[in-house]
C-alpha positions as CSV (number, residue, x, y, z in Angstrom):
1,M,1.2,20.4,-9.1
2,M,1.4,19.1,-5.5
3,L,3.8,16.3,-6.5
4,K,5.6,18.0,-9.3
5,D,8.6,15.9,-10.5
6,K,8.5,13.7,-7.4
7,V,9.5,10.1,-8.1
8,V,7.0,7.9,-6.4
9,V,7.4,4.1,-6.3
10,I,4.2,2.2,-5.8
11,T,4.6,-1.5,-5.0
12,G,1.7,-3.6,-6.3
13,G,1.1,-0.7,-8.6
14,A,-0.8,-2.8,-11.1
15,G,-3.5,-3.9,-8.6
16,L,-6.9,-2.6,-7.7
17,I,-5.7,0.2,-5.4
18,G,-2.3,0.6,-6.9
19,K,-3.7,1.7,-10.3
20,E,-5.6,4.6,-8.6
21,F,-2.5,5.6,-6.7
22,V,-0.6,5.7,-10.0
23,K,-3.3,8.0,-11.4
24,A,-3.2,10.2,-8.3
25,V,0.6,10.7,-8.7
26,V,0.5,11.7,-12.4
27,E,-2.6,13.8,-12.0
28,N,-0.5,15.9,-9.5
29,Q,2.5,16.2,-11.9
30,G,4.5,13.4,-10.2
31,I,6.4,10.5,-11.8
32,A,4.8,7.2,-11.0
33,I,6.7,4.0,-10.9
34,I,4.6,0.8,-11.1
35,A,6.7,-1.7,-9.2
36,D,5.0,-5.1,-9.5
37,I,6.0,-8.7,-9.6
38,N,3.7,-9.4,-12.5
39,E,5.5,-8.0,-15.5
40,E,2.8,-8.7,-18.1
41,L,0.1,-7.1,-16.0
42,G,2.4,-4.2,-14.9
43,K,3.2,-3.2,-18.5
44,K,-0.4,-3.6,-19.6
45,V,-1.5,-1.2,-16.8
46,Q,1.4,1.2,-17.7
47,K,0.3,1.3,-21.3
48,K,-3.4,1.7,-20.5
49,L,-3.0,4.5,-17.9
50,S,-0.5,6.3,-20.2
51,Q,-3.0,6.3,-23.0
52,E,-6.0,7.2,-20.7
53,L,-4.1,10.1,-19.1
54,N,-2.2,11.1,-22.2
55,I,1.1,11.3,-20.4
56,Q,4.5,9.6,-20.6
57,T,5.6,9.8,-16.9
58,I,4.5,6.3,-15.8
59,D,7.3,3.9,-15.6
60,F,7.4,0.2,-14.8
61,V,9.9,-2.0,-13.0
62,Q,9.5,-5.6,-12.1
63,L,9.9,-6.1,-8.4
64,D,9.7,-8.9,-5.8
65,I,9.4,-7.2,-2.5
66,T,10.8,-10.2,-0.6
67,S,14.0,-10.3,-2.6
68,K,17.0,-8.0,-1.7
69,D,18.5,-8.5,-5.1
70,S,15.3,-7.5,-6.8
71,L,15.0,-4.4,-4.5
72,K,18.6,-3.4,-5.1
73,N,18.2,-3.8,-8.9
74,C,15.0,-1.6,-8.7
75,I,16.7,1.1,-6.7
76,E,19.7,1.1,-9.0
77,Y,17.6,1.3,-12.1
78,L,15.6,4.3,-10.7
79,D,18.6,6.1,-9.4
80,N,20.4,5.8,-12.8
81,K,17.3,7.0,-14.7
82,Y,16.0,9.8,-12.4
83,Q,18.9,10.5,-10.0
84,R,16.5,10.5,-7.1
85,I,13.6,8.6,-5.4
86,D,11.3,10.6,-3.3
87,V,8.6,8.3,-2.0
88,L,8.0,4.6,-1.5
89,V,4.4,3.5,-1.2
90,N,4.2,-0.1,0.3
91,N,1.0,-1.3,-1.4
92,A,1.8,-4.9,-2.6
93,Y,-0.3,-7.7,-1.3
94,P,1.6,-11.0,-1.7
95,R,0.1,-14.2,-0.3
96,N,0.2,-17.9,-0.9
97,K,-2.5,-20.1,-2.4
98,N,-3.9,-21.1,1.0
99,Y,-4.4,-17.6,2.3
100,G,-7.8,-16.6,3.5
101,K,-9.0,-19.7,5.2
102,H,-11.2,-19.7,8.4
103,F,-9.3,-19.6,11.7
104,F,-9.5,-23.3,12.5
105,D,-8.4,-24.3,9.0
106,V,-5.2,-22.2,8.9
107,E,-2.0,-24.3,9.1
108,Y,1.1,-23.0,10.9
109,E,3.2,-23.1,7.8
110,D,0.8,-21.0,5.8
111,F,0.4,-18.5,8.7
112,I,4.1,-18.0,8.9
113,Q,4.6,-17.9,5.1
114,N,1.9,-15.2,4.6
115,L,3.4,-13.0,7.4
116,G,6.8,-13.4,5.8
117,L,5.6,-12.6,2.3
118,N,3.5,-9.5,3.3
119,L,4.8,-8.0,6.5
120,G,8.3,-9.4,5.9
121,G,8.2,-8.0,2.4
122,Y,7.2,-4.5,3.6
123,F,10.0,-4.6,6.1
124,T,12.6,-5.6,3.6
125,T,11.4,-3.1,1.0
126,S,11.4,-0.3,3.6
127,Q,14.9,-1.3,4.8
128,Q,16.4,-1.1,1.3
129,F,14.7,2.1,0.3
130,A,15.4,3.7,3.7
131,Q,19.1,3.0,3.2
132,Y,18.9,4.9,-0.1
133,F,16.9,7.7,1.4
134,K,19.4,8.0,4.2
135,N,22.3,8.4,1.7
136,Q,20.1,10.8,-0.4
137,G,19.3,13.0,2.6
138,H,15.5,12.7,2.4
139,G,12.7,10.2,1.9
140,N,9.1,9.3,2.5
141,I,7.5,5.9,3.1
142,V,3.7,5.3,3.1
143,N,2.5,1.9,4.3
144,I,-0.9,0.7,3.2
145,S,-2.4,-0.9,6.2
146,S,-6.1,-1.4,7.1
147,I,-8.8,-0.7,9.6
148,Y,-8.4,-4.3,10.7
149,G,-4.9,-3.4,11.8
150,A,-6.5,-0.9,14.2
151,I,-9.7,-2.5,15.4
152,A,-10.9,-6.1,16.1
153,P,-12.7,-7.7,13.2
154,R,-16.5,-7.4,12.8
155,F,-17.2,-10.9,11.9
156,E,-20.9,-10.3,11.7
157,V,-20.5,-8.4,8.4
158,Y,-19.5,-11.8,6.8
159,D,-22.8,-13.5,7.8
160,N,-24.5,-15.4,5.0
161,T,-21.4,-15.2,2.8
162,Y,-18.4,-17.5,2.0
163,M,-16.1,-14.7,3.3
164,T,-14.1,-14.2,6.5
165,M,-11.5,-11.8,7.8
166,P,-8.3,-13.8,7.6
167,V,-6.3,-14.1,10.8
168,E,-3.1,-13.5,8.8
169,Y,-4.5,-10.2,7.6
170,A,-5.1,-9.0,11.2
171,A,-1.6,-9.9,12.2
172,I,0.0,-8.4,9.2
173,K,-1.8,-5.1,9.2
174,S,-1.6,-4.5,12.9
175,G,2.1,-5.3,12.8
176,L,2.5,-2.9,9.9
177,I,1.1,0.0,11.9
178,H,3.5,-0.6,14.7
179,L,6.4,-1.1,12.2
180,T,5.4,2.3,10.9
181,K,5.9,3.9,14.3
182,Y,9.1,1.9,14.9
183,M,10.7,3.1,11.7
184,A,9.6,6.7,12.1
185,K,11.4,6.8,15.5
186,Y,14.4,4.8,14.3
187,F,14.9,7.2,11.4
188,K,15.1,10.2,13.7
189,G,17.5,12.8,12.3
190,M,17.6,11.2,8.9
191,N,14.9,13.3,7.3
192,I,12.8,10.2,6.4
193,K,9.2,10.2,7.4
194,V,7.0,7.1,7.7
195,N,3.2,7.0,7.9
196,A,0.4,4.5,7.4
197,L,-2.8,4.8,5.5
198,S,-5.5,2.4,6.7
199,P,-8.5,2.1,4.3
200,G,-11.9,0.6,5.1
201,G,-13.4,-1.9,2.8
202,I,-12.8,-1.3,-0.9
203,F,-15.6,-2.3,-3.4
204,D,-14.6,-5.3,-5.5
205,H,-17.9,-6.9,-6.4
206,Q,-18.3,-8.6,-3.0
207,P,-21.6,-10.5,-2.2
208,K,-24.7,-8.4,-1.8
209,A,-25.2,-9.6,1.8
210,F,-21.7,-8.5,2.8
211,L,-22.1,-5.1,1.2
212,E,-25.4,-4.5,3.0
213,N,-24.0,-5.7,6.4
214,Y,-20.9,-3.6,5.9
215,K,-22.8,-0.4,5.1
216,Q,-24.9,-0.7,8.3
217,N,-21.6,0.1,10.2
218,C,-20.8,3.1,8.1
219,L,-22.0,6.7,8.3
220,N,-22.8,7.5,4.7
221,K,-21.4,5.6,1.7
222,G,-20.4,2.2,3.0
223,M,-17.8,0.4,0.9
224,L,-15.3,2.8,-0.6
225,D,-14.2,3.0,-4.2
226,N,-10.5,2.7,-4.8
227,S,-10.4,6.3,-5.9
228,D,-11.7,7.5,-2.5
229,L,-8.2,7.0,-1.1
230,K,-6.4,9.3,-3.5
231,G,-6.8,12.6,-1.7
232,T,-5.3,11.2,1.6
233,L,-2.5,9.6,-0.3
234,V,-1.6,12.8,-2.1
235,Y,-1.6,14.6,1.2
236,L,0.9,12.1,2.7
237,L,3.1,12.3,-0.4
238,C,3.3,16.1,-0.7
239,D,4.9,18.7,1.4
240,M,1.6,19.7,3.1
241,S,2.2,16.7,5.5
242,K,5.9,17.5,6.0
243,Y,5.7,17.1,9.8
244,V,3.2,14.3,9.9
245,N,5.3,11.4,11.0
246,G,4.7,8.0,12.5
247,Q,0.9,8.3,12.1
248,N,-1.9,6.0,10.9
249,I,-4.6,7.8,9.0
250,I,-7.9,5.9,8.7
251,V,-10.2,6.4,5.7
252,D,-13.3,4.3,6.3
253,D,-16.5,6.3,6.3
254,G,-16.7,5.9,10.0
255,F,-16.7,2.0,10.0
256,S,-14.2,1.9,12.9
257,L,-16.1,4.2,15.2
């Protein structure tokens, strides 16, 4: 009942973490909005979770977080249907086809485009929803950042794998944490709170060598399951965190210590 009747918009709601966030909202009696650019996948996830949880309070709206027109259409649709929007969870993960290369292989154009898509998209989405929140008289924004927005990469965990920690990711996630603080202060007196949630690594069938290297830096579990973030998210969404503002909460099994 912690989120009873709260309208919670989750960008990237059809993704690995987004699906668990949707479940967390409806399990606490909230109304979850899957806002995703992939309409086919979004509606598929909406149908699957609605059947799995036996509820009808999951909605879907197609959304491009880099488009003001798309954002305005999304907000208008939700306002007309629910007469309120309580929370925005910035969780989308847009990137171009060249994202994720090693440092010396990254081109300037790709670096800029990926920052624009991701950090720029989070800014634009926050800007448009915050304007609605200001007029409404209340609002809540939760930005999904990362431990690699707070600490330097531990490149050694990628030894003996094809993987790396993309330089764009470090720039995006660290920038997002400071953008969180900026917005929290800028919205002073508007009754809009802004916080960041920074997960550690989330299990997604990564190579065995990486999983073993990663776990050596943790205290107990190692890589987290996407469901391990749900409790912290619900805390930030509900009134128990009413005066938590401008903060970055890390959930990483001690990896960043």
